[in-house]
Structure formats: structure tokens, C-alpha cells
N, C-alpha and C positions, 0 to 999 in steps of 0.2 A: 434417478440418482439421488441418494439421500444427502443430507446436509454435510455429514462428515466426509463422504466421498467427494462432494463438491469442493469442500475445503482442501482436501488433499490434492485434488486436481489443480486447484487454484495455486497452491504453494508450488507445485511442480511447474506449472505454466509460467508463473512469475520468475521463478529461479532460472528456467531455461531462457527466458527473454532477457532479463536484466542482471543475471548473475555476476557478470564482470563489472557492472557499474555500482553494485551494492555490497555492503559488508554482511547483510543478513536479510532474509525474508522470514518473518516470524509471526506467531500468534501470541507471543508473550511480550507485553509492553515493557517489562523490565530489561529485556534484551535489546531494546532499541537504543543503540549507542553508535551513531554513525561515526566512521573514521574520516579524517581529513581526505577530501577528494572522492569520497564514496557516500552513497545514500544508504539508508536503512528502510525496509518496507515492513510495515505492521499491518496485518490483516485484522480488521475489526470483526467482532461477532456479527453475523448477518442479520438483516431484517427479514423476518419470516412472516408470510401471510398464509392463512389457512382459509380454505373454502369448506365449511362444514368440518368434518374430521380429516379432510385430505390436505396435504401440503400443496399449496397453490403456487406461491412465488417466493423464491429466496433471492435477496438482493445483497450482494457483497460490496463492501467498500474497503479501500486500503489507504493508508497514509504513507506517503513518501517523505521521509525526513532527511535533512542533510545539514552539514555544518557542525561545528562545535561552538562553544561560546567565544572562541578566539578566531573562528573562520567563517562567520556568518555572511560576510560580503560575497564570498565565492559560492555559497550554498545554492543560490538560485540557479546558477549554471548547471550544477550537478543535478538538481531536481528536474530541470527542463530536459536535460539529456535522457533521463530515465523516462519522462513522459513521452518524448519523441520516439524512443526505442520501443515502448509499449505500443504506441500507435503504429509504428512501422511493422511490428510483429502481429498486428491485427488483434490485439487484446481488446475485447468488446467494451470499451469505455463509454459511459453515458456523459459524464462531466468530471471536470477537475476543478476544485476550488481551493484557493489559498487558505491555509489555517496556521495556527501556531501549535507546536508540540511542546508541552511543558516537560522540561528535562529535570524535574525534581528541584532540588535546591540550587542547581546550576543555572537556572534561567530557562528562557524559551528559545526554541529553534524554529527556523522556517520549515514549512511543510506544505504539501498539497494533499487534500483528501480526494481520492478518485472513487466515484461511484460507478460500478460496473453494471452493464445490462444483465438481466437474469440469464442463467445458463439455459440452454434449450433442453 
């Protein structure tokens, strides 16, 4: 499976898993605008390793962002619900780390960056 096919499968897999908990699953950072009570999922460009001229390993990471500048206190609950749903649905996560999503001039929002295990 090539990188674009993997990306498309990942979008579909994440949407199927957490679609009701998020406002969007996207590859466009400009569209990450979580609504109150919902998260937004941004798919980072993948890390790609090559062995010679062959594609060896593609590692995807996603950011789960929640809250608005006025609702940050409740944002962690929303993010944790998304993480738990992904785990329950057997999304092959390696680790999840707390990060801050810079929301332009509006400030920073709480987020988790999830590193996925490589697709088989």
C-alpha cells in the first residue's frame, strides 16, 4: 500500500471510530477548529523511511485537539474520550503525548499527539 492509500485508509478508519466525538478528521491544519464538546483530528504528514530505493516504513501521527479559548477546562475530558474510543476500536496506537495546538492569534489549545504503529 502506498502512502496516499495509507492516508486515505487512516482517514476512513479514524472517521469510522470517532466520527461522533469529533467535528472533523483532516489533513489541512487550517480546518482544525474544534467545536465546544467535540474534538478535531489532524493527520500529520507521515515519517517515511526508505531502505535503498524501496519504501520501508511509514509512521503516521495524529493530533487530537479540543476546546476553544473559552472552554479549555473541559477539553481534556473530550480528548480522553477520543483516546479511549480509539483504543476500544483497536486503532494501533504506539503512544499518546500531551502537546499544545497553536490556534493562530487566538491562543493555544490542549491536544494529544498520537503516534501510530506502522501499517502492515
